[in-house]
N, C-alpha and C positions, 0 to 999 in steps of 0.2 A: 466476421472481416475475412476475408482471404487476406493470404499474405503479399500480395501483391498492392493492395489497396491499401493496409498498413506500413508499407514499407514509402508510400508516400505521404501516410497521415505524419508518419513519426521520420522529422528530419534528419538526417542525418545516420540515420543507422543505417548499415549492409543487410542484403539477404547473409553473408553469413557470416554475421553478428547473432543475425537474428536468429538464425536458427541454433547458434553455438550455445546465445543466450538461455532457447528451450530446451536443449540437451543437457544444460547443465540444471535446469528446472527454477531458472531464478522466472521465468513469464509461464504460466501453464497455459496454454491454450486447449482446446477439442481438439480433436480430429473425427473429424467427417468423412469416414469415403476415402480413408489415407489423404487427406488433406484435413492440413492449420487449419483452423478458424479460433478466430480472436473476438475476443467481446472487448465491452470499453473498459473491464477492471486490468483487461491486458493490456491495454491498448498505456492507461499511465503506466503499469508497470513498467512496460517499455521504455516511458518516457524517464522514469523513476531511472531506473540503470543507465540509462543515455546520459542522465547528467551527474551521480553516481561516477561514473569512469570517465567523463568525459571534463565538464566545470567541475569536477571536484579533483579531478585522476588520481579516482583512485584504485586500485592494483585492482586483478583481475582475480587477486587468491584473496582481498578482503569483502569481496562483492556478498558473500552471505554473510559474514558478520552486520554488514554495513544492513541489509535488509531486513533479517533478521530483528537486526534493532528494530526499523522503520515499524515493521510489523505488530512488535512488543508495545509501540508505541501507541499504534491506529488502532491495538485492542481494548487500553488502557484507555485512550479519551473512549471511547464505545461503551467503557464499565465505565467514570465515570457520567458518562452521558442516561445512563440508565438511573444510577445515586442519585442523580441531579432531581431524574424522574420523579423516583421512591419518596423525596423529601417535598415535593413539592406538593403530591399529592397531600401528604399531612393535613393535619390544623394547625393551623395559626399557634400552639402552643406550642405543638412538636419542632413546627419548625425556625420559628424564636431561641427553644433552647441549643438546636441545631445551632444555630449562625453565634451562640450567645460562648455555644463549645470553643468552635472553630475559631472565632474571635478573642479567644482565650488565650488561646496556642501563640 
């Protein structure tokens, strides 16, 4: 998706902000033929940055920290999902032993 389309989709973000956020590495679109190309993940990231800056009123200096923490949470959720799938693939006795162990804690 091109920059013009993105600006229509992500309300409240001006072109100068979009370019600054890209320059700061907060959003990482691909560059094709000298033009920025945004994927769905980039659109989601832009909305997140907009929310952090506007709704949460986080200063520009704090945005990298918030984004890093959000990325870590996302990574942990992904790992927990993989762990849950691994547990689910185990025989009933193993699943029960894991559930019992977790209940005891």
